[in-house]
C-alpha positions as CSV (number, residue, x, y, z in Angstrom):
1,M,0.0,0.0,0.0
2,S,1.9,3.0,-1.2
3,K,1.8,6.2,-3.1
4,H,3.3,4.3,-6.0
5,D,0.1,2.1,-6.0
6,H,-2.5,4.7,-5.7
7,G,-1.1,8.2,-6.1
8,G,-3.3,11.1,-4.9
9,H,-5.6,13.8,-5.9
10,D,-4.6,17.4,-5.6
11,S,-7.1,19.5,-3.8
12,G,-9.1,21.9,-5.9
13,P,-12.4,23.7,-6.2
14,H,-14.1,20.5,-7.5
15,D,-12.8,18.3,-4.7
16,G,-13.1,19.9,-1.4
17,G,-10.8,22.9,-1.5
18,A,-8.3,23.5,1.3
19,D,-7.7,21.1,4.1
20,T,-10.0,21.9,7.0
21,A,-8.9,19.2,9.4
22,G,-11.0,19.2,12.5
23,S,-13.7,21.3,11.0
24,T,-17.3,20.2,10.5
25,N,-19.2,20.5,7.3
26,P,-23.1,20.5,7.6
27,D,-23.3,18.6,4.3
28,H,-20.7,16.1,5.2
29,R,-21.7,12.5,5.9
30,D,-19.3,9.8,6.8
31,C,-21.6,6.8,7.6
32,T,-21.2,7.4,11.4
33,D,-25.0,7.3,11.7
34,H,-24.8,3.5,11.5
35,P,-22.7,2.7,14.7
36,D,-24.3,-0.7,15.3
37,R,-24.0,-2.0,11.7
38,P,-22.0,-5.3,11.8
39,Y,-18.6,-5.3,10.1
40,P,-15.5,-7.5,10.1
41,R,-12.6,-6.5,12.3
42,L,-8.9,-7.2,11.8
43,E,-8.5,-8.4,15.3
44,D,-11.1,-11.1,14.8
45,C,-9.2,-12.6,11.8
46,D,-7.6,-15.9,12.8
47,L,-4.0,-15.8,11.5
48,S,-3.2,-19.2,12.8
49,L,-5.2,-20.9,9.9
50,K,-3.0,-23.2,7.8
51,L,-3.5,-25.8,5.1
52,S,-1.3,-28.7,4.1
53,K,-0.3,-29.0,0.5
54,D,-2.7,-31.9,-0.1
55,E,-5.6,-30.1,1.6
56,E,-5.0,-26.9,-0.5
57,A,-4.9,-29.0,-3.7
58,R,-8.1,-30.8,-2.8
59,R,-10.1,-27.7,-1.8
60,L,-8.7,-25.6,-4.6
61,G,-9.5,-28.1,-7.2
62,K,-13.1,-28.5,-6.0
63,A,-13.6,-24.8,-5.7
64,Q,-12.2,-24.1,-9.1
65,R,-14.6,-26.6,-10.7
66,R,-17.5,-24.9,-8.8
67,L,-16.4,-21.4,-9.9
68,L,-16.2,-22.5,-13.5
69,H,-19.7,-24.0,-13.4
70,L,-21.2,-20.8,-11.8
71,R,-19.3,-18.6,-14.2
72,L,-20.7,-20.4,-17.3
73,I,-24.2,-20.3,-15.9
74,N,-23.9,-16.6,-15.1
75,G,-22.6,-15.9,-18.6
76,G,-25.6,-17.6,-20.2
77,Q,-23.6,-20.5,-21.7
78,L,-25.3,-23.1,-19.4
79,N,-28.6,-21.1,-18.8
80,N,-30.2,-20.9,-22.2
81,G,-28.6,-17.6,-22.9
82,V,-30.0,-15.9,-19.8
83,L,-27.4,-13.7,-18.3
84,G,-26.7,-13.7,-14.6
85,P,-25.8,-10.7,-12.4
86,P,-22.4,-8.9,-13.0
87,V,-19.7,-9.9,-10.5
88,C,-17.2,-7.3,-9.2
89,I,-14.4,-8.6,-7.0
90,V,-12.3,-6.0,-5.2
91,F,-8.9,-7.0,-3.8
92,E,-7.2,-4.8,-1.2
93,G,-4.6,-5.8,1.5
94,W,-1.2,-5.4,2.9
95,D,1.8,-5.3,0.5
96,A,3.0,-8.9,-0.1
97,A,-0.2,-10.4,1.4
98,G,-0.6,-12.7,-1.6
99,K,-3.2,-10.8,-3.7
100,G,-1.6,-11.6,-7.0
101,G,-1.3,-15.3,-6.2
102,A,-4.9,-15.5,-5.1
103,I,-6.0,-13.8,-8.3
104,K,-4.1,-16.3,-10.3
105,R,-5.9,-19.2,-8.7
106,L,-9.2,-17.4,-9.1
107,V,-8.9,-16.9,-12.8
108,E,-7.1,-20.2,-13.6
109,P,-10.2,-22.3,-14.3
110,L,-11.9,-19.6,-16.4
111,D,-11.9,-19.0,-20.1
112,P,-9.6,-15.9,-20.4
113,R,-12.3,-14.2,-22.5
114,H,-14.8,-14.4,-19.7
115,V,-13.0,-12.5,-16.9
116,H,-11.4,-9.1,-16.8
117,V,-8.5,-8.3,-14.4
118,A,-8.2,-4.6,-13.9
119,P,-5.0,-3.5,-12.1
120,F,-4.8,0.0,-10.7
121,A,-1.8,2.1,-9.8
122,A,-1.2,5.8,-9.4
123,P,-3.7,7.9,-11.4
124,T,-2.5,9.6,-14.5
125,P,-2.5,13.5,-14.8
126,D,-5.7,13.3,-16.8
127,E,-7.4,11.0,-14.2
128,L,-6.4,13.5,-11.5
129,R,-8.6,16.1,-13.3
130,H,-11.7,14.0,-12.5
131,H,-13.6,12.8,-9.4
132,F,-11.6,10.0,-7.8
133,L,-14.2,7.4,-8.7
134,W,-14.3,8.3,-12.4
135,R,-11.4,6.1,-13.6
136,F,-13.0,3.0,-12.0
137,W,-16.2,3.0,-14.1
138,P,-15.0,1.7,-17.4
139,P,-13.9,-1.7,-16.2
140,L,-17.1,-2.4,-14.2
141,P,-18.8,-5.6,-15.6
142,G,-22.2,-5.6,-17.2
143,W,-24.8,-8.4,-16.8
144,G,-23.1,-11.8,-17.4
145,G,-19.7,-10.2,-16.9
146,M,-17.0,-10.6,-14.2
147,T,-14.2,-8.1,-13.3
148,I,-11.5,-8.4,-10.7
149,F,-10.1,-5.2,-9.4
150,D,-6.4,-5.5,-8.2
151,R,-6.5,-2.4,-6.0
152,S,-9.4,0.0,-6.2
153,W,-11.2,3.2,-5.1
154,Y,-10.3,2.4,-1.5
155,G,-6.9,4.0,-2.1
156,R,-8.8,7.3,-1.2
157,V,-9.3,6.3,2.4
158,L,-6.1,4.3,2.8
159,V,-2.9,5.5,1.2
160,E,-4.2,8.9,0.2
161,R,-5.3,9.4,3.8
162,V,-2.1,8.2,5.5
163,E,0.2,9.9,3.0
164,N,-1.8,13.2,3.1
165,L,-2.5,12.9,-0.7
166,A,-6.1,13.9,0.0
167,T,-7.4,16.5,2.4
168,E,-9.2,15.4,5.5
169,V,-12.4,16.7,4.1
170,Q,-11.9,14.7,1.0
171,W,-11.1,11.4,2.6
172,R,-13.8,11.7,5.2
173,R,-16.3,12.5,2.6
174,A,-15.2,9.5,0.5
175,Y,-16.7,6.9,2.9
176,Q,-20.2,8.0,2.0
177,E,-19.3,8.5,-1.6
178,I,-18.0,4.9,-1.8
179,T,-20.9,3.5,0.1
180,D,-23.4,5.3,-2.3
181,F,-21.4,4.2,-5.3
182,E,-21.4,0.5,-4.3
183,H,-25.0,0.6,-3.2
184,S,-26.2,1.9,-6.5
185,L,-24.3,-0.8,-8.3
186,A,-25.7,-3.5,-6.1
187,E,-29.2,-2.2,-6.5
188,E,-28.8,-2.6,-10.2
189,G,-27.8,-6.2,-9.8
190,M,-24.1,-6.2,-9.3
191,V,-22.6,-8.8,-6.9
192,V,-19.9,-6.7,-5.0
193,I,-17.3,-8.8,-3.3
194,K,-14.7,-7.0,-1.3
195,L,-11.6,-8.9,0.1
196,W,-9.0,-7.6,2.5
197,M,-5.9,-9.8,2.5
198,H,-4.6,-9.7,6.1
199,M,-1.4,-10.9,7.7
200,S,0.8,-9.9,10.6
201,H,3.5,-7.3,10.6
202,G,6.1,-10.0,11.3
203,E,5.0,-12.1,8.4
204,Q,5.2,-9.1,6.0
205,L,8.8,-8.5,7.1
206,R,9.7,-12.1,6.3
207,R,8.2,-11.9,2.9
208,F,9.9,-8.6,2.2
209,E,13.2,-10.1,3.1
210,R,12.6,-13.1,0.8
211,R,11.7,-10.8,-2.1
212,R,14.7,-8.7,-1.5
213,D,16.9,-11.8,-1.7
214,D,15.2,-13.2,-4.8
215,P,16.6,-11.8,-8.0
216,L,13.4,-12.5,-9.9
217,K,11.2,-10.8,-7.3
218,A,13.3,-8.0,-6.0
219,W,11.8,-5.6,-8.5
220,K,8.5,-5.8,-6.6
221,L,10.1,-4.3,-3.5
222,T,10.8,-0.6,-3.3
223,A,12.3,1.8,-0.7
224,E,8.8,3.2,-0.2
225,D,7.5,-0.3,0.8
226,W,10.1,-0.4,3.6
227,R,9.2,3.1,4.6
228,N,5.4,2.3,4.7
229,R,6.1,-0.5,7.2
230,E,7.0,2.2,9.7
231,K,3.4,3.5,9.4
232,R,1.7,0.3,10.2
233,A,-0.2,1.8,13.1
234,Q,-1.6,4.6,10.9
235,Y,-2.6,2.1,8.2
236,D,-4.2,-0.2,10.9
237,D,-6.4,2.7,11.9
238,A,-7.3,3.5,8.3
239,V,-8.1,-0.1,7.5
240,S,-10.3,-0.4,10.6
241,D,-12.2,2.8,9.7
242,M,-12.6,1.5,6.1
243,L,-14.1,-1.8,7.3
244,R,-16.4,-0.1,9.8
245,L,-17.7,2.6,7.5
246,T,-18.0,0.9,4.1
247,S,-19.2,-2.6,4.9
248,G,-22.9,-3.0,4.2
249,P,-25.5,-5.7,3.5
250,L,-25.2,-5.3,-0.3
251,A,-21.4,-4.8,-0.3
252,P,-19.8,-6.4,2.7
253,W,-16.1,-6.8,3.5
254,D,-14.5,-10.2,4.0
255,V,-11.1,-10.2,5.9
256,I,-9.0,-13.1,4.5
257,S,-6.5,-14.8,6.7
258,S,-3.4,-14.8,4.5
259,E,-0.7,-15.4,7.1
260,S,-0.5,-18.7,5.3
261,K,-0.7,-18.2,1.5
262,R,-2.2,-21.6,1.0
263,N,-5.1,-20.8,3.3
264,G,-5.5,-17.3,1.8
265,R,-5.8,-18.7,-1.8
266,V,-8.4,-21.2,-0.8
267,E,-10.3,-18.8,1.4
268,V,-10.5,-16.3,-1.4
269,I,-12.1,-18.6,-4.0
270,E,-14.5,-20.2,-1.5
271,T,-15.6,-16.7,-0.4
272,V,-16.1,-15.6,-4.0
273,I,-18.2,-18.7,-4.6
274,R,-20.4,-18.1,-1.6
275,H,-21.2,-14.5,-2.6
276,M,-21.8,-15.5,-6.3
277,E,-24.3,-18.1,-5.2
278,D,-26.1,-15.6,-2.9
279,G,-26.2,-13.0,-5.7
280,M,-27.5,-15.5,-8.3
281,E,-30.3,-16.6,-5.9
282,R,-31.2,-13.0,-5.2
283,W,-31.8,-12.4,-8.9
284,G,-33.5,-15.7,-9.6
285,V,-30.6,-17.4,-11.4
286,P,-30.6,-21.2,-10.8
287,V,-27.7,-22.3,-8.6
288,P,-26.6,-25.9,-9.4
289,H,-26.0,-28.6,-6.9
290,S,-22.3,-28.9,-6.0
291,D,-22.4,-32.6,-6.9
292,D,-22.7,-31.6,-10.6
293,E,-19.0,-30.6,-10.7
294,E,-17.8,-34.0,-9.5
295,K,-19.2,-35.5,-12.7
296,T,-16.7,-33.6,-14.7
297,E,-13.5,-33.7,-12.6
298,L,-11.3,-33.5,-15.6
299,A,-13.0,-30.4,-17.0
300,L,-10.1,-28.2,-15.9
301,S,-7.5,-30.2,-17.9
302,F,-6.4,-28.9,-21.3
303,D,-8.0,-30.9,-24.1
304,D,-5.8,-29.5,-26.9
305,A,-3.3,-32.1,-28.0
306,E,-0.5,-29.6,-27.6
307,F,-1.2,-29.3,-23.9
308,Q,-1.9,-33.0,-23.2
309,Q,-0.2,-34.1,-20.0
310,D,1.3,-37.3,-18.9
311,P,-1.5,-39.2,-17.1
312,A,1.0,-39.7,-14.2
313,S,1.0,-35.9,-13.7
314,V,-2.7,-35.7,-13.1
315,G,-3.5,-35.6,-9.4
316,S,-5.6,-38.2,-7.6
317,N,-8.4,-35.7,-7.2
318,G,-8.7,-35.4,-11.0
319,T,-7.1,-32.0,-11.4
320,D,-4.0,-31.4,-13.4
321,G,-1.7,-31.2,-10.4
322,S,-0.9,-27.5,-11.0
323,A,-1.3,-26.7,-7.3
324,D,1.4,-29.4,-6.5
325,H,3.7,-28.0,-9.1
326,A,3.2,-24.5,-7.8
327,D,4.2,-25.6,-4.3
328,H,7.4,-27.3,-5.6
329,A,8.3,-23.9,-7.1
330,D,7.3,-22.1,-4.0
331,H,9.2,-21.9,-0.7
332,A,8.4,-24.2,2.1
333,D,5.5,-22.1,3.4
334,G,3.6,-22.1,0.1
335,G,5.0,-18.9,-1.6
336,D,3.3,-16.7,-4.1
337,R,4.5,-18.5,-7.3
338,G,5.6,-15.2,-8.8
339,D,2.5,-13.3,-8.1
340,G,3.4,-10.4,-10.3
341,G,0.2,-8.5,-9.7
342,D,0.7,-8.4,-5.9
343,G,0.5,-4.8,-4.8
344,G,-0.9,-3.7,-8.1
345,R,2.5,-2.4,-9.4
346,G,3.6,-3.2,-12.9
347,G,1.5,-6.4,-13.0
348,D,-2.0,-7.5,-13.6
349,G,-2.6,-10.0,-10.9
350,G,-2.7,-12.9,-13.3
351,R,-3.2,-13.8,-16.9
352,G,-2.2,-10.5,-18.3
353,G,-4.1,-7.1,-17.9
354,D,-7.2,-6.8,-20.0
355,I,-7.9,-10.3,-21.1
356,R,-11.3,-9.7,-22.6
357,D,-9.9,-9.3,-26.1
358,R,-8.3,-12.7,-26.2
359,G,-10.5,-14.7,-28.5
360,D,-8.4,-17.6,-29.7
361,G,-9.6,-20.0,-27.0
362,V,-6.2,-21.5,-26.7
363,G,-5.4,-22.8,-23.2
364,S,-8.9,-21.9,-21.9
365,R,-10.0,-24.5,-19.4
366,G,-13.5,-25.8,-20.1
367,A,-13.1,-24.3,-23.6
368,D,-15.5,-26.9,-25.1
369,A,-18.3,-25.1,-23.3
370,V,-17.9,-22.2,-25.7
371,S,-18.0,-22.3,-29.5
372,G,-14.9,-20.6,-30.5
373,S,-16.3,-17.1,-29.9
374,A,-17.0,-15.0,-26.9
375,G,-20.4,-16.6,-26.6
376,H,-23.2,-14.8,-24.8
377,F,-21.0,-12.7,-22.6
378,S,-17.8,-10.8,-22.1
379,A,-16.2,-9.4,-19.0
């Protein structure tokens, strides 16, 4: 979480004017009129959760099959062309918390034409001329679509608050602006899923040191990342306020225990599935029985001859063993497998930036469910 990730918005007549810290604005609302609304808290997140390599592979394989099934139904491929609600997944979290690795596992079973990963870094000079939410509208999914935001509009109340890149009036006002924004999207049908990847200060230091010492990952670590660690208390306060003031019934926050990356990856995809099922039921889209995926255990394997695997490499659970391979490449604790999108800097969080335009179908798992075109939907 750094200025490099989000940048800031200069104050101006259109955005709150001069800093008036400590002042009150009669038109200002910051959601504090809902003190009893339930919300997740960082201190309630169990950071002791761990998974073995085998348990991760088993649950990840099952969840990926389920996600693929839901995605194809939502996109109209398995629902007679009827589109399901748009799905918007927002990733935020500590630097090196495993966001990129989690996104990789999330998109892995999906046809790359049917999901859009939208990474966000510092706003451009042109973006700074607009309201801070303006640049986030274009990637939002329509009905039948799915977008994953690797960093998001929450930079306003996180890095821009802590680094004084927005005035106090601006970031305090943003809580209500964000709540209204998400509520309007949800009322129009969007399934808004917001994930905070949480880990301890000590675990972050350990991952920073490993990145520093890895020549292929050192590029992801900057002097600013080290400096931001010194502001952990300020960021803790900002994150706690964010969870308290922007978690609502139509756009709730989920805090993911990512002290163990294996647990974090599985928890992310299982949480996404739960919210997708709830959203589909809310809008009358049929949710299949989970047993249906077990009938097609090999649906995630490449069926193109160029990608055929040695049968011995297919795991006992019917998956292609990619999770096992990933762990051999990782460090002993289940590393991030080169999660280039982690932190939203210079990467896309998985499968390459805007993947809506890829129409060749090559390497798309479950590709036989589509007919060589984008089908009924795009991200």
